C-alpha positions as CSV (number, residue, x, y, z in Angstrom):
1,X,-18.1,-21.1,-6.3
2,X,-17.1,-17.4,-4.7
3,X,-19.9,-15.1,-5.9
4,X,-19.4,-11.4,-7.5
5,X,-20.0,-10.1,-3.2
6,X,-17.5,-12.7,-1.9
7,X,-14.9,-11.7,-5.5
8,X,-15.9,-7.8,-4.8
9,X,-14.6,-8.0,-1.1
10,X,-11.9,-9.2,-1.6
11,X,-10.7,-7.2,-3.9
12,X,-11.4,-4.3,-1.5
13,X,-9.7,-5.9,1.4
14,X,-6.7,-6.5,-1.2
15,X,-7.2,-2.8,-2.4
16,X,-7.2,-1.1,0.4
17,X,-4.3,-3.4,2.0
18,X,-2.0,-2.2,-0.9
19,X,-3.2,1.4,-0.8
20,X,-2.5,1.6,3.3
21,X,0.6,0.1,1.9
22,X,1.1,2.8,-0.6
23,X,0.2,5.7,1.4
24,X,3.8,4.3,3.9
25,X,5.8,4.3,0.7
26,X,4.5,7.6,0.5
27,X,5.8,8.8,3.3
28,X,9.3,6.9,3.3
29,X,9.7,8.7,0.2
30,X,9.4,11.7,1.4
31,X,10.1,12.5,4.4
32,X,14.0,13.6,4.3
33,X,16.8,11.9,6.4
34,X,19.0,11.8,9.5
35,X,21.6,11.0,7.2
36,X,24.2,13.5,4.8
37,X,25.4,11.0,2.4
38,X,23.4,8.7,0.2
39,X,21.9,5.3,1.5
40,X,23.9,2.6,1.8
41,X,24.4,0.6,-1.5
42,X,22.7,-2.6,0.7
43,X,19.9,-3.7,-0.5
44,X,17.7,-5.1,1.7
45,X,14.8,-7.5,-1.1
46,X,13.9,-4.0,-2.4
47,X,15.0,-1.9,1.0
48,X,18.2,0.9,1.3
49,X,19.6,1.3,4.7
50,X,20.0,4.1,6.2
51,X,20.9,6.1,9.6
52,X,18.0,7.6,12.3
53,X,19.2,7.2,16.0
54,X,16.1,8.2,17.1
55,X,14.3,5.4,15.4
56,X,12.8,2.3,18.2
57,X,14.2,-0.1,15.5
58,X,16.9,0.9,14.6
59,X,19.9,-1.8,14.3
60,X,22.9,-1.3,17.3
61,X,24.7,0.8,13.9
62,X,21.5,3.4,14.0
63,X,20.1,1.8,10.2
64,X,16.7,1.6,10.2
65,X,15.1,-0.3,6.4
66,X,13.6,2.3,4.3
67,X,11.1,1.6,1.2
68,X,13.4,1.9,-2.4
69,X,10.8,4.1,-3.8
70,X,10.7,7.7,-5.3
71,X,7.3,9.6,-4.4
72,X,6.6,9.8,-7.7
73,X,6.1,5.0,-7.6
74,X,4.6,6.0,-4.4
75,X,2.0,7.8,-5.9
76,X,0.8,6.0,-8.5
77,X,0.3,2.6,-6.4
78,X,-1.3,4.9,-4.3
79,X,-3.7,5.7,-7.2
80,X,-3.7,2.3,-8.6
81,X,-5.2,1.0,-4.9
82,X,-7.4,3.7,-4.4
83,X,-8.2,3.6,-8.5
84,X,-8.8,-0.1,-8.2
85,X,-10.5,-0.1,-3.9
86,X,-13.2,2.0,-6.1
87,X,-13.9,-1.0,-9.1
88,X,-14.8,-3.5,-6.4
89,X,-16.8,-1.1,-4.4
90,X,-19.5,-0.6,-7.7
91,X,-19.0,-4.5,-8.6
92,X,-19.7,-5.2,-5.1
93,X,-22.3,-2.2,-4.8
94,X,-23.9,-3.6,-8.6
95,X,-24.7,-7.7,-6.7
96,X,-26.0,-6.3,-4.0
97,X,-29.0,-5.1,-6.2
98,X,-28.9,-8.0,-8.5
99,X,-29.3,-10.2,-5.4
100,X,-32.0,-7.0,-4.0
101,X,-33.7,-7.5,-7.3
102,X,-34.2,-11.8,-7.3
103,X,-35.1,-12.2,-3.9
104,X,-38.6,-9.0,-4.9
105,X,-39.2,-12.5,-7.9
């Protein structure tokens, strides 16, 4: 059974990955597209297709997948991930303090 420090460290790692994903979503949601109209209606797994001929990862029609997220939803995800990382760091610090106090006995 994993101890509290291991669980908290895994939680911090997961929250930092979620924070990185949320930051990417914020950038994608707030970056204006190069297209004049709304994004294409085809939605592969939560993404919209947007016209961007300058993207190195665009397909043959110069379409790239962009997250289907509003800036508000992306920022909310970022705040949730940051709060989760802080909470896991507090748990890690408390568990570390408890282990050190046990070693002094």
